[in-house]
C-alpha positions in Angstrom: 5.1 -40.1 20.4 2.2 -39.4 17.9 2.6 -35.7 17.7 3.1 -33.9 14.3 4.6 -30.1 14.0 4.9 -28.0 11.6 8.7 -27.1 11.4 9.9 -24.1 8.8 13.5 -24.3 7.3 16.4 -23.3 9.1 17.7 -19.6 8.2 20.5 -19.6 5.3 23.7 -17.2 6.3 26.9 -16.2 3.9 30.2 -17.8 4.7 31.7 -15.4 7.3 35.5 -15.0 7.2 36.2 -12.8 10.4 38.9 -10.8 8.2 41.2 -8.7 10.3 41.6 -5.2 8.8 44.0 -3.5 11.5 48.2 -2.6 11.0 49.3 -4.7 13.7 47.5 -7.7 13.9 48.4 -9.6 17.4 48.8 -13.6 18.2 46.1 -13.2 20.0 43.7 -11.5 17.5 44.3 -14.0 14.7 43.5 -17.0 17.0 40.3 -15.0 18.3 39.3 -14.2 14.4 40.0 -18.0 13.6 38.3 -19.4 16.0 35.7 -17.4 15.2 35.4 -18.4 11.6 35.8 -22.1 12.6 33.3 -21.7 15.5 30.5 -20.6 12.9 31.2 -23.0 10.6 30.9 -25.9 12.8 27.7 -24.6 14.5 25.8 -24.1 11.3 26.9 -27.4 10.3 26.1 -29.4 13.6 22.1 -27.5 13.3 21.9 -29.1 9.8 21.3 -32.2 11.5 18.2 -32.1 14.0 19.5 -35.8 14.9 22.1 -34.4 17.0 22.5 -34.1 20.8 21.3 -30.7 22.4 24.7 -31.4 24.6 26.6 -31.2 21.6 25.0 -28.2 20.2 24.3 -26.0 22.9 28.0 -25.8 24.0 28.9 -25.2 20.3 26.4 -22.3 20.6 27.8 -21.0 23.8 31.0 -21.1 22.4 30.2 -18.9 19.4 28.6 -16.4 21.2 31.5 -16.0 23.8 33.7 -15.4 20.9 31.7 -12.9 19.3 31.2 -11.1 22.8 33.9 -8.5 21.9 32.1 -7.5 18.7 28.4 -7.0 21.0 30.2 -5.5 24.3 32.9 -3.2 24.9 35.9 -5.0 27.1 37.2 -2.4 29.6 40.7 -2.6 31.3 38.7 -2.7 34.8 37.4 -6.0 33.3 40.7 -7.9 34.0 40.9 -7.9 37.5 37.3 -9.9 37.0 34.1 -9.8 35.2 31.8 -6.8 34.9 28.8 -6.1 37.0 25.9 -5.0 35.0 25.3 -4.4 31.2 28.2 -3.3 29.7 28.3 -0.6 27.2 27.8 -1.6 23.8 31.2 -2.6 21.7 33.0 0.2 19.4 33.3 -3.0 17.4 29.9 -3.5 16.4 30.0 -2.5 13.2 33.3 -3.8 11.6 32.0 -7.1 10.2 28.6 -6.8 7.9 26.4 -10.7 8.5 23.8 -11.7 6.1 21.2 -13.7 6.5 17.8 -14.7 4.7 14.6 -14.6 7.2 11.7 -17.3 7.5 8.9 -15.0 6.0 11.0 -13.1 3.6 12.5 -15.6 1.1 15.4 -16.5 -0.6 17.4 -13.2 -0.4 19.9 -12.1 2.2 19.4 -9.0 4.1 22.6 -7.4 5.6 23.5 -5.8 8.7 27.3 -4.5 9.8 25.9 -5.2 13.5 27.0 -8.2 15.7 23.7 -8.0 17.6 22.6 -8.8 14.3 24.7 -11.6 13.7 24.1 -13.1 17.9 20.3 -12.4 17.3 20.0 -14.2 14.0 22.3 -17.4 14.9 20.1 -17.6 18.1 17.1 -17.5 16.2 18.3 -20.6 14.2 19.1 -22.3 17.6 15.6 -22.2 18.6 14.6 -23.6 15.4 17.0 -26.6 15.9 15.6 -27.3 19.4 12.5 -27.2 17.7 13.4 -29.5 15.2 15.0 -31.4 18.1 11.8 -32.0 19.6 9.9 -33.0 16.3 12.7 -35.7 15.9 12.0 -37.4 19.4 8.3 -37.2 19.1 8.7 -38.6 15.3 10.0 -42.1 17.1 8.5 -45.3 17.0 8.4 -45.5 20.7 9.1 -42.6 23.3 9.6 -43.8 27.1 9.1 -41.1 29.9 13.1 -39.5 29.7 12.4 -38.9 25.8 8.8 -37.3 26.6 10.6 -34.8 29.3 13.5 -34.3 27.1 11.1 -33.1 24.3 9.2 -30.9 26.8 12.2 -29.4 27.7 13.8 -28.6 24.0 10.3 -26.4 23.7 11.3 -24.9 26.5 14.5 -24.2 25.7 13.7 -22.5 22.5 11.1 -20.5 24.2 13.9 -19.3 26.4 16.2 -18.6 23.5 13.4 -16.6 21.6 12.5 -14.7 24.8 16.1 -13.6 25.2 16.0 -12.2 21.6 13.4 -10.2 22.2 14.3 -9.1 24.9 18.0 -8.6 24.8 18.8 -8.6 21.6 16.3 -6.5 19.7 16.8 -3.1 21.8 20.3 -3.0 21.0 20.0 -3.4 17.2 22.0 -1.0 15.4 18.5 -0.5 12.8 15.1 -1.3 13.3 14.4 -5.0 12.5 13.0 -5.1 9.2 9.0 -5.5 9.1 8.5 -9.5 8.4 11.9 -10.5 9.4 13.1 -12.5 12.0 14.0 -10.0 14.1 10.2 -8.4 14.0 8.9 -8.8 17.1 5.4 -10.2 15.4 7.5 -13.0 14.1 9.6 -13.7 17.0 6.2 -13.9 19.5 4.6 -16.5 16.8 7.7 -18.5 17.3 7.7 -18.3 21.3 3.9 -18.8 21.0 4.3 -21.4 19.2 7.0 -23.5 20.9 5.1 -22.8 24.1 1.9 -24.6 22.7 3.4 -27.2 21.3 5.4 -28.0 25.1 1.8 -27.6 26.6 0.8 -30.4 24.2 3.0 -33.1 25.8 1.5 -31.8 29.4 -2.1 -32.4 28.2 -1.2 -35.8 26.4 0.0 -36.9 29.9 -2.6 -35.5 31.5 -5.1 -37.7 29.9 -2.7 -40.5 30.0 -2.8 -40.3 33.7 -6.6 -39.6 33.7 -6.4 -36.0 35.4 -9.4 -34.2 36.1 -11.5 -33.5 32.9 -11.8 -29.6 34.0 -7.8 -29.5 34.6 -7.3 -30.8 30.9 -10.3 -28.7 29.6 -8.2 -25.5 30.8 -4.9 -26.9 29.8 -6.1 -27.9 25.9 -7.6 -24.5 26.4 -4.6 -22.1 27.2 -2.7 -24.3 24.6 -5.3 -23.6 21.9 -5.1 -20.0 22.7 -1.5 -20.0 22.3 -1.7 -21.6 18.9 -4.2 -19.0 17.8 -2.4 -15.9 19.1 0.7 -16.9 17.0 -1.8 -17.4 13.9 -2.8 -13.6 14.7 0.2 -12.1 14.7 1.2 -13.6 11.4 -2.0 -12.5 9.7 -0.4 -9.0 8.0 2.1 -10.8 6.7 2.1 -12.1 2.4 -0.3 -15.0 2.5 2.4 -16.6 -0.4 5.0 -17.2 2.7 2.9 -16.9 5.9 -0.2 -19.1 4.8 0.8 -22.2 5.7 2.6 -21.7 8.6 -0.8 -19.6 9.7 -2.7 -22.8 8.8 -0.9 -25.1 10.9 -1.6 -23.1 13.8 -4.9 -22.5 13.2 -5.9 -26.2 13.0 -3.5 -26.9 15.8 -6.0 -24.1 17.7 -8.9 -25.7 16.1 -8.1 -29.3 17.6 -7.4 -28.2 21.2 -10.2 -26.2 21.2 -12.4 -29.4 20.5 -10.1 -31.2 23.2 -11.1 -28.3 25.5 -15.0 -28.5 24.9 -14.8 -32.6 25.3 -13.3 -32.6 28.5 -15.5 -29.7 29.8 -18.3 -31.9 29.0 -17.4 -34.7 30.3 -16.8 -32.4 33.3 -20.2 -31.1 33.3 -21.9 -34.7 33.3 -19.9 -35.4 36.1 -21.6 -32.1 37.9 -25.1 -33.7 36.6 -24.9 -30.6 34.0 -26.4 -32.8 31.2 -27.8 -30.2 29.2 -24.5 -28.3 29.5 -22.7 -31.3 29.0 -24.4 -32.2 25.4 -23.7 -28.5 24.2 -19.8 -28.5 25.2 -19.9 -31.8 23.2 -21.6 -30.6 20.2 -19.3 -27.5 20.3 -16.2 -30.2 20.5 -17.5 -31.9 17.3 -17.7 -28.7 15.5 -14.1 -27.4 16.4 -13.1 -31.0 14.8 -15.2 -30.4 11.5 -13.5 -27.2 11.4 -9.8 -28.7 12.4 -10.4 -31.4 9.1 -11.4 -28.8 7.0 -7.8 -26.6 7.8 -5.7 -29.8 7.7 -7.3 -30.5 4.4 -6.5 -26.8 3.4 -3.0 -26.8 5.3 -2.0 -30.1 3.1 -2.6 -28.2 -0.3 -1.4 -24.9 0.6 2.4 -24.0 -0.7 5.2 -23.1 1.8 8.4 -23.9 3.1 7.3 -27.3 5.5 7.0 -30.5 3.6 3.5 -31.1 2.7 1.3 -33.7 4.8 -2.2 -34.8 5.6 -2.3 -34.1 9.3 -6.1 -35.1 9.4 -4.1 -38.8 8.6 -2.5 -38.7 11.9 -3.3 -41.1 14.7 -4.3 -37.5 17.4 -6.7 -36.7 14.9 -7.8 -40.2 14.5 -8.3 -40.5 17.8 -10.3 -37.9 19.1 -13.1 -38.1 17.1 -14.7 -41.5 18.3 -13.9 -40.2 21.7 -16.1 -36.8 21.1 -19.1 -39.0 19.8 -18.5 -41.9 22.4 -19.0 -38.8 25.2 -21.6 -36.9 23.2 -23.7 -40.7 22.8 -23.4 -41.1 26.2 -24.9 -38.0 27.3 -27.7 -37.7 24.9 -28.5 -41.6 26.5 -28.5 -40.3 29.8 -30.7 -37.3 29.3 -33.1 -39.2 27.8 -33.3 -41.5 30.8 -32.2 -40.0 34.1 -32.0 -35.8 33.3 -34.1 -34.6 30.8 -32.4 -31.7 30.4 -32.7 -28.9 28.6 -29.9 -28.2 26.1 -28.8 -24.7 26.2 -28.3 -22.2 23.1 -24.8 -21.0 24.8 -22.2 -22.5 24.5 -20.4 -23.3 28.3 -17.7 -21.0 28.8 -14.6 -22.6 29.3 -12.3 -22.8 32.1 -9.9 -19.8 31.3 -6.9 -20.8 33.6 -5.3 -24.1 34.4 -4.4 -24.3 37.8 -1.1 -26.0 37.0 0.9 -27.8 34.1 1.3 -24.6 32.2 4.8 -24.2 30.4 7.3 -21.7 31.2 10.3 -21.0 29.1 13.6 -21.9 30.3 15.7 -18.5 30.8 18.8 -18.2 28.5 21.6 -16.2 29.4 24.4 -14.5 27.7 27.7 -16.5 28.1 31.0 -14.7 29.9 33.5 -13.2 27.0 36.1 -15.9 26.0 39.4 -16.2 27.6 40.8 -14.2 24.2 38.8 -11.7 25.0 41.2 -9.0 27.0 42.2 -5.3 26.9 44.9 -5.9 24.8 43.0 -8.1 22.4 39.9 -5.3 21.8 42.3 -1.8 22.3 44.3 -3.7 18.8 41.2 -4.7 16.8 39.8 -1.1 17.2 42.0 -0.3 14.3 39.0 -1.8 12.2 36.9 0.6 10.1 33.1 0.0 9.7 32.3 -2.7 7.4 30.0 -2.6 3.8 27.2 -4.6 3.8 27.5 -5.0 -0.1 25.0 -6.0 -2.4 21.6 -8.7 -1.6 21.4 -11.7 -3.8 19.3 -15.0 -2.9 20.8 -18.1 -1.1 19.7 -21.6 -1.6 18.3 -23.5 1.6 20.2 -24.9 3.9 20.4 -28.7 3.3 18.8 -29.9 6.3 19.1 -33.8 7.2 15.9 -35.7 7.2 14.1 -36.9 10.7 12.4 -40.2 11.0 8.6 -39.9 11.4 6.8 -43.0 13.1 4.1 -44.4 11.2 3.4 -46.9 14.2 0.4 -46.3 16.0 0.3 -46.1 19.7 -2.4 -48.6 21.6 -3.4 -45.8 24.4 -6.2 -43.2 24.6 -4.6 -40.1 23.3 -2.1 -41.4 20.9 0.7 -40.3 22.4 3.1 -43.0 24.0 4.3 -41.5 26.9 5.2 -44.6 29.1 
């Protein structure tokens, strides 16, 4: 598939030892803390590589959250007979461990909190980023079959589900309000959520083009995708440009690119309805949007930021759209001169604002049940631990992520996306 994505680096964190500081630790509490340390370390190591399987990452993530459960939620004696109905009370162990994390827009300096929900939320953001990176890995293959395209679509929807879960479940429970500009700032989460939803819809748009769906549907889908990218860009504008500029440029160029797609297929649809003058105006707007996208591509390639610097305007999907728009515009001009003799209006035609189907929704994520090591006895033993101190903050090196393959092979189909 010839899709190209901007991917921010994974968040860095310090080693967590899960040290027990109680007078009479039991075998169960020792094993719990040992398993937590190993589970966290293994998960952080696994997500360094976007080539790993989601069948490996997801169980490791769920296992870690299930082990962390009792530091987030209270374990009551009544739970010994079965699972708690409804949301449990916050754990009295919430603040006994301190966690340090870096944040996408705040640079390499750690930001700490003695709050297990802070840990769960930040780890979840990292897992969402991994799903987005895994989708980019699939998109970068030389040839993609339909099952792989579906997997890519699913990975982006899973990322959206995790970001939504952090937003709705973890953020309201944080001991302290999220720091402005951190990955737990609702605006940053919204940017990630809109981005991965829009990228999933890119797959839908490409498939709709390959299957020659109704041009009005393709236009509406492209328009919805463009709006999601632009909404994501707009939420990031208040933050420091030296850190957010590269990410914003990517979102803006994708918004302009899909706006060009939307007007191109709007023009095709108008011509099919014998509205040739309006079709010409729509296609002229498509050309203008594509020109804007190319300028933004060049700016993106020159903008410093955490993502690798590339030249997206050299990507096949960009190179394929320009001649498509030109051919359709030339056709409209030709037919208008020979048949319709319509006046080209001054106003740009209104795009369809809602696709009838094909819009992407997140795949819901749910907090796993507590690990079997958590019972009232374990919980009661650990209640002897005192609140942790966060300590000083310091810079962390970036996560050493494994590189993924990005194809330079050009597909032979219309959209530039190999969905076989």
